[in-house]
C-alpha positions as CSV (number, residue, x, y, z in Angstrom):
1,M,48.3,31.5,27.6
2,E,49.9,28.1,27.8
3,E,48.3,25.7,25.3
4,T,46.8,22.6,26.9
5,E,46.3,19.3,25.2
6,K,42.7,18.2,24.8
7,P,42.0,15.0,26.6
8,R,41.2,12.0,24.5
9,V,37.7,10.6,24.7
10,D,39.0,7.2,25.7
11,D,40.8,8.6,28.8
12,H,38.1,10.8,30.4
13,E,37.3,8.4,33.3
14,G,35.6,11.2,35.3
15,S,33.3,12.3,32.5
16,N,31.4,9.2,31.6
17,T,28.0,9.9,30.2
18,K,24.8,8.5,31.7
19,L,24.4,6.3,28.6
20,Q,27.5,4.4,29.5
21,H,26.0,3.3,32.8
22,L,23.0,1.7,31.2
23,P,22.7,-2.1,31.1
24,D,24.2,-3.9,28.1
25,H,20.9,-4.8,26.6
26,L,19.7,-1.2,26.7
27,I,22.8,0.1,25.0
28,H,22.5,-2.7,22.4
29,H,18.9,-1.6,21.8
30,V,20.1,2.0,21.2
31,M,22.7,0.6,18.7
32,H,20.0,-1.4,17.0
33,L,18.1,1.9,16.3
34,L,21.1,3.4,14.6
35,L,22.5,2.7,11.1
36,S,25.4,0.3,11.2
37,K,27.8,3.0,10.3
38,D,26.6,5.3,13.1
39,A,26.8,2.4,15.6
40,T,30.4,1.9,14.5
41,Q,31.2,5.6,15.1
42,L,29.6,5.4,18.5
43,S,32.1,2.8,19.5
44,V,35.0,5.3,19.4
45,L,33.5,7.5,22.2
46,S,35.0,5.4,25.0
47,K,36.4,2.0,25.9
48,D,33.0,1.0,27.3
49,F,31.2,1.9,24.1
50,Y,33.8,0.0,22.1
51,S,33.2,-3.1,24.3
52,H,29.4,-2.8,23.9
53,W,29.9,-2.5,20.1
54,L,32.1,-5.6,19.9
55,S,29.4,-7.6,21.7
56,F,26.4,-6.1,19.8
57,P,24.6,-9.2,18.5
58,V,23.7,-7.8,15.1
59,L,25.7,-7.6,11.8
60,D,24.2,-5.2,9.3
61,F,26.0,-4.6,6.0
62,N,23.9,-2.4,3.7
63,Y,25.7,-0.7,0.8
64,D,22.9,1.9,0.5
65,F,23.7,3.2,4.0
66,F,27.5,2.6,3.8
67,Q,28.2,5.3,1.2
68,P,32.0,5.3,0.9
69,K,33.5,8.6,-0.1
70,D,35.0,7.3,-3.3
71,N,31.9,5.3,-4.1
72,S,34.2,2.2,-4.0
73,D,32.8,-1.3,-3.8
74,E,36.3,-2.5,-2.7
75,A,36.0,-0.4,0.5
76,F,32.6,-1.9,1.3
77,F,33.8,-5.5,0.9
78,T,37.0,-4.9,2.8
79,Y,34.9,-3.3,5.6
80,I,32.8,-6.5,5.8
81,Q,35.8,-8.8,6.2
82,R,37.4,-6.5,8.8
83,I,34.3,-6.3,10.9
84,V,33.8,-10.1,10.8
85,E,37.4,-10.6,11.9
86,L,37.2,-8.0,14.6
87,R,33.8,-8.7,16.1
88,G,33.4,-12.4,15.2
89,P,35.1,-13.8,18.4
90,H,32.9,-11.7,20.6
91,I,29.5,-12.6,19.1
92,K,30.1,-16.1,17.9
93,D,27.6,-17.6,20.5
94,T,25.2,-14.6,20.7
95,L,24.7,-13.4,17.1
96,Q,21.0,-12.7,16.5
97,K,20.8,-11.1,13.1
98,L,22.8,-10.8,9.9
99,N,21.9,-8.6,7.0
100,F,23.8,-8.3,3.8
101,T,22.2,-6.0,1.2
102,Y,23.9,-5.1,-2.1
103,H,22.2,-3.7,-5.2
104,R,24.8,-2.7,-7.7
105,D,26.5,-3.7,-10.9
106,I,29.5,-5.9,-10.0
107,K,32.7,-4.6,-11.6
108,S,35.4,-6.9,-12.9
109,T,37.8,-5.6,-10.2
110,S,35.3,-6.3,-7.5
111,L,34.3,-9.9,-8.3
112,H,37.0,-11.5,-6.1
113,L,36.3,-9.2,-3.2
114,Y,32.6,-9.8,-3.5
115,R,33.0,-13.6,-3.4
116,T,35.5,-13.4,-0.5
117,A,33.3,-11.2,1.6
118,L,30.3,-13.4,1.0
119,D,32.3,-16.5,1.8
120,A,33.5,-14.9,5.0
121,L,30.0,-14.2,6.1
122,M,28.8,-17.7,5.2
123,D,31.7,-19.3,7.1
124,F,31.0,-17.2,10.1
125,T,27.3,-18.0,10.2
126,M,28.1,-21.7,10.2
127,E,30.3,-21.3,13.2
128,S,27.7,-19.2,15.1
129,N,24.3,-19.8,16.6
130,I,22.6,-17.1,14.4
131,K,18.9,-16.7,14.6
132,E,18.0,-14.5,11.6
133,I,19.7,-14.1,8.2
134,T,18.8,-11.7,5.3
135,F,20.7,-11.8,2.0
136,D,19.4,-9.3,-0.5
137,L,21.8,-9.5,-3.5
138,R,20.0,-8.1,-6.5
139,T,23.2,-7.7,-8.5
140,T,23.9,-7.5,-12.2
141,V,27.1,-8.3,-14.1
142,P,27.8,-6.5,-17.3
143,Y,28.4,-9.0,-20.1
144,R,31.8,-7.6,-20.9
145,F,33.0,-8.8,-17.5
146,I,32.1,-12.4,-18.0
147,P,35.3,-14.5,-18.4
148,Q,35.6,-16.4,-21.7
149,G,33.8,-19.7,-21.5
150,K,32.8,-19.5,-17.8
151,S,29.6,-18.8,-16.0
152,I,29.8,-15.7,-13.9
153,I,26.7,-16.9,-11.9
154,N,28.7,-19.8,-10.5
155,K,31.5,-17.4,-9.5
156,I,29.1,-15.0,-7.6
157,V,27.3,-17.5,-5.3
158,S,28.5,-21.0,-4.3
159,Y,25.6,-23.2,-3.4
160,D,27.9,-25.4,-1.3
161,K,28.1,-22.6,1.2
162,F,24.4,-22.6,1.7
163,V,23.9,-26.3,2.3
164,P,24.8,-26.2,6.0
165,L,22.7,-23.1,6.4
166,F,19.6,-25.0,5.3
167,S,19.9,-27.5,8.2
168,S,20.9,-25.0,10.9
169,M,19.6,-26.0,14.4
170,F,19.2,-22.4,15.5
171,L,17.9,-20.4,12.5
172,T,14.4,-18.9,12.9
173,V,14.2,-16.4,10.0
174,L,15.8,-16.9,6.5
175,K,15.3,-14.3,3.7
176,L,17.1,-14.8,0.4
177,T,16.7,-12.4,-2.5
178,G,18.5,-12.3,-5.8
179,L,20.7,-15.4,-5.3
180,R,21.7,-17.2,-8.5
181,F,23.1,-20.7,-8.6
182,S,24.6,-22.7,-11.4
183,P,24.2,-25.5,-12.2
184,I,20.5,-26.1,-11.2
185,V,20.2,-27.4,-7.6
186,D,17.6,-29.1,-5.4
187,A,17.3,-27.5,-1.9
188,F,16.1,-29.2,1.2
189,I,15.5,-26.8,4.1
190,T,15.2,-28.8,7.3
191,C,15.9,-26.2,10.0
192,P,13.9,-27.4,13.0
193,M,13.4,-23.9,14.5
194,L,12.7,-22.1,11.2
195,Q,9.5,-19.9,11.5
196,E,9.8,-17.5,8.5
197,L,11.1,-18.2,5.0
198,L,11.4,-15.7,2.1
199,I,12.8,-16.7,-1.3
200,N,12.5,-13.9,-3.8
201,S,13.8,-13.5,-7.4
202,C,16.3,-16.4,-7.0
203,E,17.6,-18.4,-10.0
204,G,18.9,-21.9,-10.1
205,F,16.5,-23.7,-7.8
206,H,14.8,-26.7,-9.5
207,T,13.2,-28.1,-6.3
208,I,12.7,-26.6,-2.9
209,V,11.4,-28.8,-0.1
210,V,10.8,-27.1,3.3
211,S,10.4,-29.5,6.2
212,S,10.2,-27.8,9.5
213,P,7.9,-28.4,12.4
214,S,8.0,-24.7,13.4
215,I,7.4,-23.0,10.0
216,K,4.7,-20.4,10.1
217,Q,5.3,-18.0,7.2
218,V,6.5,-18.9,3.7
219,E,6.9,-16.4,0.7
220,V,8.2,-17.5,-2.7
221,K,8.2,-15.0,-5.6
222,F,9.6,-14.8,-9.2
223,C,12.0,-17.7,-9.0
224,V,13.1,-18.5,-12.5
225,G,13.5,-22.3,-13.2
226,L,11.7,-23.4,-10.1
227,R,9.6,-26.6,-10.9
228,V,8.7,-28.0,-7.5
229,F,8.0,-26.4,-4.2
230,Q,6.8,-28.4,-1.2
231,V,6.1,-27.4,2.4
232,E,5.8,-29.8,5.3
233,G,4.7,-28.3,8.6
234,E,1.6,-28.4,10.8
235,K,1.9,-24.8,12.1
236,L,1.9,-23.0,8.7
237,E,-0.1,-19.8,9.0
238,S,0.7,-17.8,5.9
239,F,1.8,-18.9,2.4
240,I,2.5,-16.6,-0.6
241,F,3.6,-17.9,-4.0
242,E,4.0,-15.9,-7.2
243,G,5.1,-17.6,-10.3
244,I,6.3,-16.3,-13.6
245,R,4.1,-15.9,-16.7
246,S,6.1,-15.2,-19.9
247,Y,4.7,-12.7,-22.3
248,N,1.6,-12.6,-20.2
249,T,0.4,-16.0,-21.6
250,V,2.8,-18.9,-21.0
251,L,3.0,-19.9,-17.4
252,Q,6.2,-21.3,-16.0
253,P,5.2,-24.8,-14.7
254,C,5.7,-25.4,-11.0
255,D,4.1,-28.0,-8.8
256,V,3.2,-26.4,-5.4
257,D,2.5,-28.9,-2.6
258,L,1.0,-27.5,0.6
259,P,-0.2,-29.4,3.7
260,V,-3.8,-29.2,4.5
261,C,-3.5,-27.9,8.1
262,D,-5.9,-26.1,10.5
263,S,-3.4,-23.4,11.2
264,L,-3.4,-21.8,7.7
265,R,-5.0,-18.3,7.8
266,Y,-3.6,-16.6,4.7
267,L,-3.1,-18.1,1.3
268,H,-1.8,-16.1,-1.7
269,L,-1.4,-17.9,-5.1
270,S,-0.4,-16.0,-8.2
271,K,0.6,-17.2,-11.7
272,V,0.4,-20.9,-10.8
273,K,-1.8,-23.8,-11.8
274,V,-4.4,-24.5,-9.1
275,L,-6.6,-27.6,-9.0
276,T,-10.3,-27.3,-8.1
277,D,-10.0,-30.1,-5.6
278,Y,-7.4,-28.3,-3.7
279,L,-9.6,-25.1,-3.5
280,N,-12.4,-27.2,-2.0
281,E,-10.1,-28.9,0.5
282,V,-7.9,-26.1,1.7
283,I,-8.5,-24.7,5.2
284,T,-7.8,-21.0,5.1
285,E,-9.7,-17.7,6.0
286,F,-8.0,-15.6,3.3
287,L,-7.6,-16.8,-0.3
288,Y,-6.1,-14.8,-3.2
289,L,-5.9,-16.2,-6.7
290,G,-4.1,-13.9,-9.1
291,R,-3.9,-14.8,-12.8
292,C,-3.8,-18.5,-12.0
293,D,-4.5,-21.3,-14.4
294,L,-8.0,-22.5,-13.2
295,S,-10.7,-24.7,-14.6
296,V,-12.9,-23.0,-17.3
297,N,-16.0,-23.8,-15.2
298,L,-14.9,-23.3,-11.6
299,Q,-17.1,-24.3,-8.6
300,I,-15.7,-23.6,-5.2
301,Y,-17.4,-25.4,-2.3
302,N,-15.5,-24.4,0.8
303,P,-17.0,-23.4,4.2
304,H,-13.7,-22.1,5.6
305,I,-13.0,-19.2,3.3
306,K,-14.0,-15.8,4.7
307,V,-12.1,-13.4,2.3
308,L,-11.7,-14.3,-1.4
309,E,-9.9,-12.1,-3.9
310,M,-9.5,-13.1,-7.6
311,E,-7.8,-11.7,-10.7
312,C,-8.8,-13.9,-13.6
313,N,-7.0,-14.8,-16.8
314,N,-8.8,-15.3,-20.1
315,Q,-9.6,-18.9,-19.4
316,L,-12.3,-18.7,-16.7
317,E,-15.8,-18.6,-18.2
318,N,-18.1,-19.5,-15.2
319,L,-17.6,-19.1,-11.5
320,V,-19.9,-20.6,-8.9
321,L,-19.2,-19.9,-5.2
322,N,-20.8,-22.0,-2.6
323,T,-19.0,-20.5,0.4
324,P,-21.5,-19.9,3.1
325,N,-19.1,-18.2,5.5
326,L,-17.6,-15.8,2.8
327,E,-17.7,-12.2,4.1
328,S,-15.7,-10.4,1.4
329,F,-15.4,-11.1,-2.3
330,K,-13.3,-9.0,-4.7
331,F,-13.3,-10.1,-8.3
332,T,-11.4,-8.7,-11.3
333,A,-12.4,-10.2,-14.7
334,S,-10.2,-10.6,-17.7
335,E,-10.5,-7.8,-20.3
336,R,-10.5,-10.4,-23.1
337,K,-13.2,-12.8,-21.9
338,A,-16.6,-12.5,-20.2
339,C,-17.1,-14.5,-17.0
340,T,-20.5,-15.3,-15.4
341,L,-20.8,-15.1,-11.6
342,N,-23.1,-17.0,-9.3
343,I,-22.6,-15.9,-5.7
344,L,-26.2,-16.3,-4.4
345,A,-25.1,-19.0,-2.0
346,C,-22.8,-16.6,-0.1
347,L,-25.4,-15.5,2.4
348,A,-22.8,-14.1,4.9
349,L,-21.3,-11.8,2.3
350,R,-20.8,-8.2,3.6
351,I,-18.3,-6.7,1.0
352,L,-18.6,-7.1,-2.8
353,K,-16.1,-5.5,-5.2
354,L,-16.4,-6.2,-8.9
355,R,-14.1,-4.9,-11.7
356,D,-14.3,-5.2,-15.5
357,V,-17.2,-7.7,-15.2
358,T,-19.1,-7.4,-18.5
359,T,-21.7,-9.9,-17.4
360,I,-23.0,-7.8,-14.6
361,T,-26.4,-6.4,-15.6
362,D,-29.1,-4.4,-13.8
363,E,-31.2,-7.5,-13.0
364,W,-28.2,-9.4,-11.8
365,L,-27.2,-6.7,-9.3
366,K,-30.8,-6.3,-8.1
367,S,-31.2,-10.1,-7.5
368,V,-27.9,-10.2,-5.6
369,L,-28.9,-7.3,-3.3
370,L,-32.3,-8.8,-2.6
371,R,-30.8,-12.2,-1.8
372,L,-27.7,-11.3,0.1
373,L,-29.2,-9.6,3.1
374,C,-25.9,-8.9,4.9
375,L,-24.3,-6.9,2.1
376,E,-22.9,-3.6,3.5
377,D,-20.3,-2.5,1.0
378,V,-20.6,-2.6,-2.8
379,E,-18.0,-1.4,-5.3
380,L,-18.5,-1.4,-9.1
381,L,-15.6,-0.5,-11.3
382,T,-15.9,-0.3,-15.1
383,C,-18.9,-2.7,-15.2
384,I,-20.0,-1.4,-18.6
385,M,-23.3,-3.3,-18.9
386,L,-25.0,-1.4,-16.1
387,R,-27.7,1.0,-17.2
388,Q,-30.0,1.5,-14.3
389,I,-29.3,0.8,-10.6
390,I,-32.4,1.0,-8.5
391,L,-31.9,-0.5,-5.0
392,K,-33.9,-0.6,-1.8
393,T,-32.1,-1.9,1.3
394,E,-31.6,-0.9,4.9
395,I,-28.4,-2.9,5.3
396,L,-26.1,-1.1,2.7
397,K,-23.6,1.3,4.3
398,K,-21.2,2.0,1.5
399,F,-21.7,2.2,-2.3
400,S,-19.1,3.1,-4.9
401,V,-19.4,3.4,-8.7
402,Y,-16.3,4.1,-10.8
403,G,-16.2,4.3,-14.6
404,C,-19.6,2.7,-15.4
405,L,-19.9,5.1,-18.3
406,D,-23.3,3.8,-19.7
407,L,-25.0,4.2,-16.3
408,R,-27.9,6.7,-16.6
409,V,-30.0,6.2,-13.5
410,L,-28.9,5.6,-9.9
411,V,-31.5,5.4,-7.2
412,L,-30.6,4.2,-3.7
413,E,-33.3,4.0,-1.1
414,T,-30.7,3.2,1.6
415,P,-31.5,5.0,4.9
416,N,-28.3,3.7,6.6
417,L,-25.9,4.6,3.8
418,V,-22.9,6.5,5.3
419,E,-20.5,6.7,2.3
420,F,-21.0,7.2,-1.5
421,N,-18.2,7.3,-4.0
422,Y,-18.6,8.2,-7.6
423,L,-16.5,8.7,-10.8
424,G,-18.2,8.8,-14.1
425,S,-20.5,10.8,-16.3
426,L,-22.3,13.9,-15.0
427,G,-25.3,13.3,-17.2
428,I,-26.8,10.8,-14.8
429,Y,-29.9,11.0,-12.6
430,V,-29.0,10.4,-9.0
431,Q,-31.3,10.0,-6.0
432,I,-29.9,8.8,-2.7
433,L,-32.2,8.6,0.2
434,S,-30.0,8.8,3.3
435,G,-29.7,11.6,5.8
436,K,-26.3,10.6,7.2
437,C,-24.2,10.1,4.1
438,S,-20.8,11.4,3.1
439,G,-19.9,11.8,-0.5
440,N,-16.6,11.5,-2.5
441,I,-17.0,12.8,-6.0
442,R,-14.2,12.7,-8.5
443,L,-14.9,15.3,-11.2
444,S,-13.3,14.6,-14.6
445,R,-13.7,17.5,-17.0
446,N,-14.6,16.3,-20.5
447,T,-15.4,19.6,-22.3
448,S,-13.6,22.8,-23.1
449,D,-16.9,24.8,-22.9
450,H,-16.7,26.5,-19.4
451,L,-20.4,27.3,-19.0
452,L,-21.5,23.8,-20.2
453,W,-19.0,22.2,-17.7
454,Y,-20.2,24.2,-14.8
455,K,-23.8,23.9,-15.7
456,N,-23.6,20.1,-15.9
457,M,-21.6,20.0,-12.7
458,T,-24.1,22.1,-10.8
459,E,-27.1,20.1,-11.9
460,F,-25.3,16.9,-11.0
461,L,-24.3,18.1,-7.5
462,R,-27.8,19.1,-6.6
463,S,-28.4,15.4,-6.0
464,F,-26.2,15.6,-2.9
465,H,-27.5,18.7,-1.2
466,H,-28.6,16.7,1.9
467,F,-25.3,15.0,2.4
468,K,-23.5,15.5,5.7
469,D,-20.2,16.3,4.1
470,I,-18.8,16.1,0.6
471,T,-15.3,15.8,-1.0
472,F,-14.5,17.0,-4.5
473,T,-11.4,15.6,-6.3
474,C,-10.2,17.3,-9.4
475,S,-7.0,16.9,-11.5
476,T,-6.5,20.7,-11.4
477,T,-7.7,23.7,-9.4
478,E,-9.0,25.4,-12.5
479,D,-11.7,22.8,-12.9
480,M,-13.5,24.2,-9.9
481,I,-13.1,27.9,-10.7
482,F,-15.8,29.5,-12.8
483,P,-16.6,33.0,-14.0
484,R,-18.5,35.3,-11.6
485,E,-21.3,35.9,-14.2
486,F,-22.2,32.2,-13.8
487,V,-23.7,33.1,-10.4
488,W,-26.2,35.3,-12.1
489,L,-27.4,32.4,-14.2
490,N,-27.6,29.9,-11.2
491,K,-28.4,31.8,-8.1
492,I,-29.5,28.8,-6.0
493,P,-26.4,26.9,-4.7
494,P,-26.5,23.2,-5.2
495,L,-25.2,22.1,-1.8
496,Y,-26.9,24.4,0.5
497,D,-27.3,22.0,3.4
498,V,-23.8,20.5,3.4
499,K,-21.7,21.5,6.5
500,H,-18.3,20.2,5.6
501,I,-16.7,20.5,2.1
502,R,-13.3,19.1,1.1
503,F,-11.4,19.9,-2.1
504,Q,-8.5,17.8,-3.3
505,A,-6.3,18.6,-6.3
506,G,-2.8,18.0,-7.6
507,N,-1.8,21.5,-6.3
508,I,-3.4,24.2,-4.3
509,P,-2.3,27.7,-5.4
510,S,-0.8,29.9,-2.7
511,N,-1.4,33.2,-4.4
512,E,-4.6,35.2,-5.2
513,V,-6.0,32.3,-7.2
514,V,-6.8,30.5,-3.9
515,I,-9.3,33.4,-3.2
516,R,-11.2,32.5,-6.4
517,L,-11.1,28.8,-5.5
518,V,-12.5,29.4,-2.0
519,E,-15.1,31.9,-3.4
520,C,-16.4,29.3,-5.9
521,L,-16.4,26.5,-3.3
522,L,-18.4,28.8,-1.0
523,W,-20.9,29.3,-3.7
524,F,-21.5,25.5,-4.0
525,V,-21.7,25.2,-0.2
526,P,-23.0,28.6,0.9
527,K,-22.8,28.2,4.6
528,P,-20.3,25.5,5.7
529,L,-18.8,25.0,9.1
530,I,-15.6,23.5,7.7
531,L,-13.7,24.0,4.4
532,T,-10.7,21.8,3.8
533,L,-8.1,22.1,1.0
534,S,-5.8,19.2,0.3
535,S,-3.1,18.6,-2.3
536,N,-1.4,15.5,-3.6
537,S,1.7,16.4,-1.6
538,G,-0.3,15.6,1.6
539,K,-0.6,19.2,2.9
540,T,-4.0,20.0,4.3
541,K,-5.4,23.4,5.1
542,T,-8.6,23.9,7.1
543,L,-10.9,26.9,7.6
544,K,-13.5,26.7,10.3
545,F,-16.4,29.2,10.2
546,E,-18.5,30.5,13.0
547,Y,-21.5,32.6,12.1
548,V,-21.9,35.1,14.9
549,R,-25.1,36.8,13.8
550,R,-27.0,38.2,10.8
551,R,-25.9,41.5,9.4
552,V,-28.2,44.4,9.9
553,E,-27.0,45.9,6.6
554,E,-26.2,43.1,4.2
555,R,-23.2,43.3,2.0
556,G,-23.4,42.5,-1.6
557,S,-27.1,42.0,-1.5
558,E,-27.4,43.0,-5.1
559,E,-25.2,40.2,-6.4
560,C,-25.9,37.1,-4.3
561,C,-28.9,35.7,-2.4
562,S,-30.7,38.6,-0.7
563,T,-33.9,37.7,-2.5
564,L,-33.7,34.0,-1.5
565,H,-34.8,32.3,1.6
566,I,-31.4,30.5,1.9
567,K,-28.7,33.0,3.0
568,C,-25.0,32.5,2.2
569,W,-22.0,33.3,4.4
570,K,-21.8,36.9,3.2
571,H,-24.9,37.8,5.2
572,F,-23.3,36.9,8.5
573,V,-20.6,38.3,10.8
574,L,-17.9,35.7,10.6
575,R,-15.2,34.3,12.8
576,V,-12.6,32.2,10.8
577,Q,-10.2,29.8,12.3
578,Y,-7.2,28.7,10.3
579,E,-5.6,25.3,10.8
580,G,-2.5,23.9,9.0
581,F,-1.3,27.4,7.9
582,D,2.0,29.0,8.7
583,D,1.7,32.5,10.1
584,E,3.6,34.2,7.2
585,E,2.2,31.9,4.6
586,P,1.0,33.8,1.5
587,M,-2.1,31.7,1.2
588,K,-3.2,32.6,4.7
589,Q,-2.5,36.3,4.1
590,C,-4.6,36.3,1.0
591,L,-7.5,34.5,2.7
592,E,-7.4,36.8,5.8
593,K,-7.5,39.8,3.5
594,F,-10.5,38.3,1.6
595,F,-12.6,37.5,4.8
596,A,-11.6,40.7,6.7
597,P,-14.7,42.8,5.5
598,Y,-17.0,40.1,6.7
599,M,-15.6,39.8,10.2
600,R,-16.5,43.3,11.3
601,Y,-19.6,44.0,13.4
């Protein structure tokens, strides 16, 4: 047979794909969904694709996705220069986005190419009408590569290249990460169309002034050496600032100047000095204060704040909130210093979350619940002064207690409670009066005595027999597996009315051990409708039970509940539905074998 030459893809005029006939903007959208390298490979399929690739208004240079065969930085930097030279003339007036991401140690042989590639990108952006720019250059330079008597920082990034960028007439999004300038510079960003600004982990800025009538989102984090940051804009909606605290004590000084504007909705301040007067004047719905330098006695009078989250340093001693429209308050106290709280004026408060607050006592909590009639969600984490919690309210819907180790009595007369979460001692008296509640119990084993552990756990779980459903969370599966002789000592199951039980652990066994686990869970909850097994890997297995009818001749009556009024699953003909299992999965095969005798009429 005569050998025929395969036609080249570029020349197959009669075999164009349907994709080629799509409008330019749709093909560009497809390319946008691909990695930059894949989009480049798509361009070789035909002349049409090549033309679309040349005019694709996005430049994306990410070393993590580039992956040269020889792991060479030189190939990546050369690729950047070649693409800019090739595609630049076609997208000069239409370029929308530029991304340059490089997270590697810079080798001595790559310094010149790195600088050349970055200069080429900066020169091209100044000639184009680009809308969005992202530079993520978290690079490190080994000390041995620093030339004698010279600053390698100054050789990596030239601030002069960025000056025109900070006054671009077209830029709407600017994200700078890891840039390092030397000597120290003052930056004035005056882009009239700029809406979003991110400056993260940059060094060499002394002052940054942002003056843009369009600015809406600003985020500044971990900028070493920054002393002044100022924003001017009447449309600002979100502002995030995270400073630097050396050795967890000394705060890097930085004056943050924000406009007081009606448009601000989200304000996040961390590791910065904040004046009380500003907290009383600012107009924002969400306010976060994280390890900030605040007044020792802080009083906030602000009717605009609806959500307040605070993580305190060891300076704050007294906090008074007079925020009548506050709906959510989350407070984490310092481990080193007690801080008193007065929130009785927050009459609209619905969510209250307190952590490490050593001044919270039984009487304080009771007075708060009696005064704040809108409170629906309460979370207490390691509040070690609590001993007895006795509450009566019809508003509360969610109550969580974690790590309050000295708590001995918990009584909730809360008919509308729908969720209860607990982690702590099992030696606690619990009474929860709610017929529609779900429970999430984290069991932490603190003894090597098997019978003592299961006895304490059983007595503790009896408090939740009326719950609609309950979730157990254990570190290991073994914590929920007990010897069969234990049933003889405790014949009445603790959760006889629960219809849905969930068990979560680090790993769910796929061998015969899962039978013992399920058997023990079905002793705690003797007649469930649903049993769910979940692991930390995210895999979830579900068993759904249908009880067809009572057995005429009961199986195993001598070893379970034949003498009790409450009958367990073994006294019924079963139908079991398996969800989340593979057909040939060993776990499913083990469970099918286990339930088979109870599925026969």
